[in-house]
C-alpha positions as CSV (number, residue, x, y, z in Angstrom):
1,M,107.8,100.6,83.5
2,L,107.3,102.6,86.7
3,N,109.5,102.2,89.8
4,D,107.5,101.4,92.9
5,N,109.6,103.8,95.0
6,L,108.9,106.7,92.7
7,I,105.2,106.6,93.5
8,A,104.8,108.6,96.7
9,R,102.5,106.8,99.2
10,Q,100.3,109.1,101.2
11,I,100.8,107.1,104.4
12,K,104.6,107.8,104.3
13,S,104.5,111.0,106.5
14,K,102.4,109.2,109.1
15,L,104.6,106.2,109.2
16,I,107.7,108.4,109.7
17,Q,106.0,110.4,112.4
18,L,104.9,107.4,114.4
19,S,108.3,105.6,114.0
20,A,109.8,108.4,116.1
21,Q,107.2,108.1,118.8
22,Y,106.6,104.4,119.2
23,P,109.1,101.5,119.7
24,I,107.0,99.3,117.5
25,I,105.1,100.0,114.3
26,S,102.6,97.6,112.8
27,L,101.8,97.9,109.1
28,T,99.0,95.6,107.8
29,G,97.2,95.4,104.5
30,P,96.3,93.0,101.8
31,R,98.9,90.9,100.1
32,Q,100.9,92.9,97.5
33,S,99.6,96.3,98.6
34,G,103.2,97.7,98.8
35,K,103.9,97.3,102.5
36,S,107.4,95.8,102.2
37,T,108.4,98.1,99.3
38,L,107.4,101.2,101.3
39,V,109.0,100.1,104.6
40,R,112.3,99.0,103.0
41,S,112.6,102.3,101.2
42,L,111.9,104.3,104.4
43,F,114.0,102.2,106.8
44,A,116.8,101.0,104.6
45,E,119.2,101.1,107.6
46,L,117.2,98.4,109.4
47,P,117.7,94.7,108.9
48,Y,115.0,93.1,106.9
49,V,113.7,89.7,107.9
50,L,111.1,87.7,105.9
51,L,109.4,85.2,108.2
52,E,107.6,83.6,105.3
53,D,111.0,82.0,104.5
54,P,110.8,78.5,106.1
55,D,114.4,78.4,107.3
56,V,114.1,81.8,109.0
57,R,110.8,81.0,110.5
58,L,112.1,77.8,112.0
59,L,114.9,79.6,113.7
60,A,112.5,82.1,115.1
61,E,110.1,79.5,116.3
62,Q,112.7,77.3,118.0
63,D,114.6,80.0,119.8
64,P,112.8,83.3,119.7
65,R,115.0,84.9,122.4
66,G,118.2,84.0,120.6
67,F,116.6,85.0,117.2
68,L,115.7,88.5,118.5
69,A,119.2,88.9,120.1
70,N,120.5,89.3,116.5
71,Y,118.4,92.5,116.2
72,P,118.9,94.6,119.4
73,N,118.5,97.9,117.6
74,G,115.4,97.5,115.6
75,A,114.5,95.5,112.5
76,V,111.8,95.0,109.9
77,F,109.9,91.7,110.4
78,D,107.8,90.8,107.4
79,E,104.8,88.4,107.8
80,V,105.5,88.4,111.5
81,Q,102.2,86.8,112.3
82,R,103.8,83.5,111.1
83,V,105.7,83.4,114.4
84,P,103.3,84.6,117.1
85,D,105.7,83.8,120.0
86,L,107.8,86.7,118.9
87,F,105.3,89.2,120.2
88,S,105.9,88.3,123.9
89,Y,109.6,88.4,123.5
90,L,109.5,91.8,121.7
91,Q,107.6,93.1,124.7
92,G,110.5,92.4,127.0
93,I,113.0,94.0,124.6
94,V,111.0,97.3,124.1
95,D,110.2,97.5,127.8
96,Q,113.9,97.8,128.5
97,G,114.0,100.9,126.3
98,N,117.5,100.2,125.0
99,Q,116.9,99.9,121.2
100,Q,117.8,102.9,119.1
101,N,115.4,102.2,116.2
102,P,111.8,100.9,116.0
103,Y,110.7,97.4,115.2
104,I,108.5,97.4,112.1
105,L,106.0,94.6,112.0
106,I,104.5,93.8,108.6
107,G,101.6,91.5,108.0
108,S,98.9,90.6,105.5
109,Q,96.6,89.0,108.0
110,N,95.1,91.6,110.3
111,F,93.4,89.2,112.8
112,L,96.6,87.3,113.6
113,L,98.8,90.4,113.8
114,M,96.3,92.4,115.9
115,E,95.8,89.4,118.2
116,G,99.5,89.4,118.9
117,I,99.7,93.1,119.4
118,S,96.6,93.3,121.7
119,Q,97.9,90.4,123.9
120,S,101.5,91.4,124.2
121,L,102.2,94.9,122.8
122,A,99.2,97.0,123.7
123,G,100.3,100.6,124.2
124,R,103.7,99.9,122.7
125,A,102.7,99.7,119.1
126,A,101.2,102.1,116.6
127,V,98.9,100.4,114.0
128,L,98.7,101.5,110.4
129,R,97.0,100.0,107.4
130,L,98.2,100.2,103.8
131,L,95.8,99.5,100.9
132,P,96.6,99.5,97.1
133,F,97.2,102.9,95.4
134,N,94.5,105.5,95.6
135,Y,93.5,107.8,92.8
136,A,95.7,110.7,94.0
137,E,98.8,108.4,94.1
138,L,98.0,107.2,90.6
139,Q,97.7,110.9,89.5
140,S,101.1,111.7,91.0
141,A,102.6,109.0,88.9
142,E,100.6,109.9,85.8
143,A,99.2,106.4,85.9
144,V,95.5,107.2,85.9
145,P,93.6,105.1,83.2
146,T,92.0,107.0,80.4
147,S,88.5,105.8,81.1
148,L,86.4,105.1,84.2
149,E,85.7,101.6,83.0
150,T,89.5,100.8,82.9
151,L,89.9,102.4,86.3
152,L,87.3,100.0,87.8
153,W,88.4,97.0,85.8
154,Q,92.2,97.4,86.3
155,G,92.2,97.9,90.1
156,S,95.2,99.5,91.8
157,Y,97.6,96.9,93.2
158,P,101.1,98.4,93.0
159,R,102.7,95.5,91.2
160,L,100.0,95.5,88.6
161,I,100.5,99.3,88.0
162,T,104.2,99.6,88.2
163,R,105.0,96.6,86.1
164,Q,102.1,97.3,83.7
165,L,100.8,93.8,84.1
166,D,97.7,92.5,82.3
167,P,94.9,92.2,84.9
168,T,93.8,89.0,83.3
169,D,97.2,87.6,84.2
170,F,97.7,89.3,87.6
171,Y,94.4,88.5,89.3
172,P,94.1,84.7,88.8
173,A,97.6,84.3,90.2
174,Y,96.8,86.7,93.0
175,I,93.6,84.8,93.9
176,Q,95.4,81.4,93.8
177,T,98.2,82.7,96.0
178,Y,95.7,84.2,98.4
179,L,93.7,80.9,98.7
180,E,96.8,78.7,99.2
181,R,98.6,81.0,101.7
182,D,96.3,83.3,103.6
183,V,93.0,81.3,103.6
184,R,94.6,78.0,104.8
185,S,96.7,79.7,107.5
186,L,93.8,81.7,108.9
187,K,91.1,78.9,109.1
188,N,92.8,75.8,107.8
189,I,90.0,75.5,105.2
190,S,90.4,72.2,103.4
191,D,87.9,72.7,100.6
192,L,89.4,75.6,98.8
193,G,87.1,75.0,95.8
194,S,84.0,75.8,98.0
195,F,85.7,78.9,99.4
196,A,86.7,80.1,95.9
197,R,83.0,79.8,94.9
198,F,82.0,81.6,98.0
199,L,84.4,84.4,97.1
200,R,82.9,84.7,93.6
201,L,79.4,84.9,95.1
202,C,80.6,87.7,97.4
203,A,81.9,89.6,94.4
204,G,78.4,89.4,92.8
205,R,77.0,91.1,95.9
206,A,79.6,93.9,96.1
207,G,77.8,97.2,97.0
208,N,74.7,95.4,98.3
209,L,73.2,94.7,101.7
210,L,74.7,91.6,103.2
211,N,72.1,88.8,103.4
212,L,73.9,86.0,105.2
213,S,71.1,83.5,104.7
214,S,71.0,84.0,100.9
215,L,74.8,84.0,100.6
216,A,75.1,80.8,102.6
217,N,72.3,79.1,100.7
218,D,73.7,80.0,97.3
219,S,77.2,78.8,98.5
220,G,75.8,75.5,99.8
221,I,77.2,76.1,103.3
222,S,75.7,76.9,106.7
223,V,75.1,80.5,107.9
224,N,77.8,80.0,110.6
225,T,80.3,78.9,108.0
226,A,79.4,81.9,105.9
227,K,80.1,84.1,108.9
228,S,83.4,82.4,109.5
229,W,84.5,82.7,105.9
230,L,83.5,86.4,105.8
231,S,85.7,86.9,108.8
232,V,88.6,85.4,106.8
233,L,87.9,87.8,103.9
234,E,87.8,90.8,106.3
235,A,91.0,89.8,108.2
236,S,93.0,89.5,105.0
237,Y,91.7,92.8,103.6
238,V,89.6,91.4,100.8
239,V,86.2,92.7,101.9
240,Y,85.0,95.7,103.9
241,M,81.8,95.9,105.8
242,L,80.2,99.3,105.7
243,E,78.0,99.7,108.7
244,P,74.6,101.5,108.8
245,F,74.5,104.9,110.4
246,H,74.0,104.6,114.2
247,E,71.5,107.5,114.6
248,N,68.0,106.3,114.5
249,Y,66.2,108.8,112.3
250,S,63.6,106.2,111.5
251,K,62.4,103.1,113.3
252,R,62.4,101.3,110.0
253,I,66.1,101.6,109.2
254,V,68.1,98.8,107.7
255,K,70.5,97.3,110.2
256,S,72.5,95.0,108.0
257,P,75.9,96.1,106.7
258,K,76.8,96.6,103.1
259,L,79.5,94.3,101.5
260,F,82.3,96.0,99.6
261,F,85.7,94.9,98.3
262,Y,88.9,96.9,98.9
263,D,89.7,96.6,95.2
264,T,87.3,96.7,92.2
265,G,89.9,95.0,89.9
266,L,89.6,91.9,92.1
267,V,85.8,92.1,91.9
268,C,85.9,92.3,88.1
269,A,88.3,89.3,87.9
270,L,86.0,87.3,90.2
271,L,83.0,88.2,88.0
272,G,84.9,87.0,84.9
273,L,85.1,90.4,83.2
274,R,88.2,90.0,81.0
275,R,88.1,93.4,79.2
276,A,87.5,96.9,80.4
277,D,84.9,97.7,77.8
278,L,82.7,94.9,79.3
279,V,82.3,97.1,82.4
280,E,80.5,99.8,80.5
281,T,77.4,97.7,79.9
282,Y,77.7,95.3,82.8
283,Y,74.6,95.3,85.1
284,M,76.8,95.9,88.1
285,R,78.5,99.0,86.7
286,G,76.8,101.3,89.3
287,S,77.7,99.0,92.2
288,L,81.3,98.7,91.0
289,F,81.6,102.5,90.9
290,E,80.1,102.8,94.4
291,N,82.5,100.2,95.6
292,W,85.4,102.2,94.1
293,V,84.3,105.4,95.8
294,V,83.9,103.7,99.2
295,S,87.3,102.1,98.9
296,E,88.9,105.5,98.0
297,V,87.3,107.0,101.2
298,V,88.6,104.1,103.3
299,K,92.1,104.6,101.8
300,H,92.0,108.3,102.7
301,F,91.5,107.7,106.4
302,Y,93.8,104.7,106.6
303,N,96.6,106.8,105.1
304,Q,96.1,109.2,108.0
305,G,96.4,106.5,110.5
306,Q,92.6,106.7,111.3
307,T,89.7,104.3,111.3
308,A,87.3,105.3,108.6
309,P,84.3,107.1,110.2
310,I,81.9,106.2,107.4
311,Y,78.4,104.7,107.2
312,F,75.4,104.4,104.9
313,W,71.8,105.0,105.7
314,Q,68.8,103.2,104.4
315,D,65.3,102.6,105.5
316,K,63.0,99.7,104.6
317,T,61.0,101.8,102.1
318,G,64.1,102.2,99.9
319,R,65.2,105.7,100.9
320,E,69.0,105.7,101.3
321,V,72.2,107.7,101.4
322,D,75.1,105.9,99.9
323,L,77.8,107.3,102.2
324,L,77.9,109.4,105.4
325,I,81.2,110.7,106.6
326,E,81.8,112.2,110.0
327,Q,84.3,114.9,109.3
328,N,85.5,117.8,111.5
329,G,82.3,117.8,113.6
330,S,80.0,117.7,110.7
331,L,78.3,115.0,108.6
332,L,79.0,114.8,104.9
333,S,76.2,113.0,102.9
334,I,77.2,111.5,99.6
335,E,75.2,110.0,96.7
336,I,77.3,107.9,94.3
337,K,76.3,107.7,90.6
338,A,78.3,106.2,87.8
339,G,76.5,108.4,85.2
340,Q,78.5,111.1,83.5
341,T,75.6,113.7,83.2
342,L,74.8,116.4,85.7
343,N,71.4,115.1,86.6
344,P,69.5,117.1,89.3
345,T,67.5,114.1,90.3
346,Y,70.7,112.6,91.7
347,F,70.1,114.8,94.8
348,N,66.6,113.5,95.5
349,Q,67.7,111.1,98.2
350,L,70.0,113.6,99.8
351,T,67.2,116.2,99.9
352,Y,65.0,113.7,101.7
353,W,67.8,112.9,104.1
354,N,68.5,116.6,104.8
355,K,64.8,117.2,105.7
356,L,64.9,114.1,108.0
357,S,68.2,114.8,109.7
358,G,68.5,118.6,109.6
359,N,71.8,118.3,107.7
360,P,72.5,121.3,105.4
361,A,72.6,121.1,101.7
362,S,76.1,122.6,101.8
363,N,77.2,119.2,103.2
364,S,75.5,117.2,100.4
365,Y,77.5,115.9,97.4
366,V,77.0,113.7,94.4
367,V,80.2,111.9,93.4
368,Y,79.6,110.9,89.8
369,G,81.3,109.6,86.7
370,G,81.6,112.9,84.9
371,T,84.4,115.5,84.8
372,V,82.8,118.8,85.9
373,Q,82.4,120.1,89.5
374,Q,79.2,122.0,89.8
375,E,77.5,123.6,92.8
376,T,73.7,123.7,93.0
377,S,71.2,124.7,95.6
378,A,70.7,121.0,96.5
379,G,74.4,120.3,96.9
380,T,77.6,119.9,94.8
381,F,78.4,117.5,91.9
382,V,82.0,116.1,92.4
383,P,83.8,114.3,89.7
384,V,86.2,111.4,90.4
385,S,89.2,113.8,90.1
386,G,87.7,116.0,92.9
387,L,87.1,113.3,95.5
388,A,90.4,113.7,97.2
389,E,89.8,117.5,97.6
390,L,86.4,116.8,99.1
391,L,87.8,114.4,101.6
392,G,90.5,116.9,102.6
393,K,88.0,119.5,103.7
């Protein structure tokens, strides 16, 4: 069994850097992404307070000023969005500038936490987001699965990896906890059964254009309810909306976002895939791989404290580029293919895009399911193991 603290998190250096520059650090991310483990290992000298504990939360709610007086020199407040009144009182403390250490605010509900920060702590807090392990972190711990199908099916939540849990045990419990805690506290949704069905239908659309009317109709809810429930999934780091590229290279471009999940293991669980080998022949295998690559790219930027400058491009004739990344003043264009063979036709869409946009072939890549990195005149084939190096360029 692996020790959580022995797996180096790439966000660590950014977290340490910002803690020396800001009086407050906010660290958000999905439930069980390793936020508390990371912060408690880096800031072991700070008092740790879990505000999900009913007794502690009651004290903080009834007397926030008196509660914070116990922590004049910094502290770690976990699930701080449970007591929103604390944000205003924290503002008064940090404005005095007397504390010796930062206050670290941890939360699994981005909307509530960011609402408190924007209203009371704007300019005083640095905001970071931590997702489950990325591929490079799994490599460092020698915990990379032996097959691509297992990588997609297993997912990368820290507790699942470090305790070597069976995904068929982990994800049902994770989903139930998510529904009972996060969903109810965010929107007070009474019909959790309908929301759970909605969540499964979203999983079946992972990697596809978002069609709200179709999703709402299949879920038996209104379009406005579907919008509201999607905002819950976004705020709790379950789904990610990939926006279309903003440059209008064609008047017939698609303007709807694509729906992705932050973790493919969760998608597989929602789809009812109980074994890794089922992924190999599953009709959504390509979409699952595309979802995994997009989530890896998002993790790369989040670990640097940045918003992911990524998009896709698609016109109404079916021409598309799976991923566009604004990087160091240039635009990387990426096609994502789950196949393991070096197939030159994988560059067809990228070649069309390059002619349309003027982007050079040297910025064109096919991230695929094989193991060989190979340059061609149309661009470069990049295996899964080479993705981190590509993003680091």
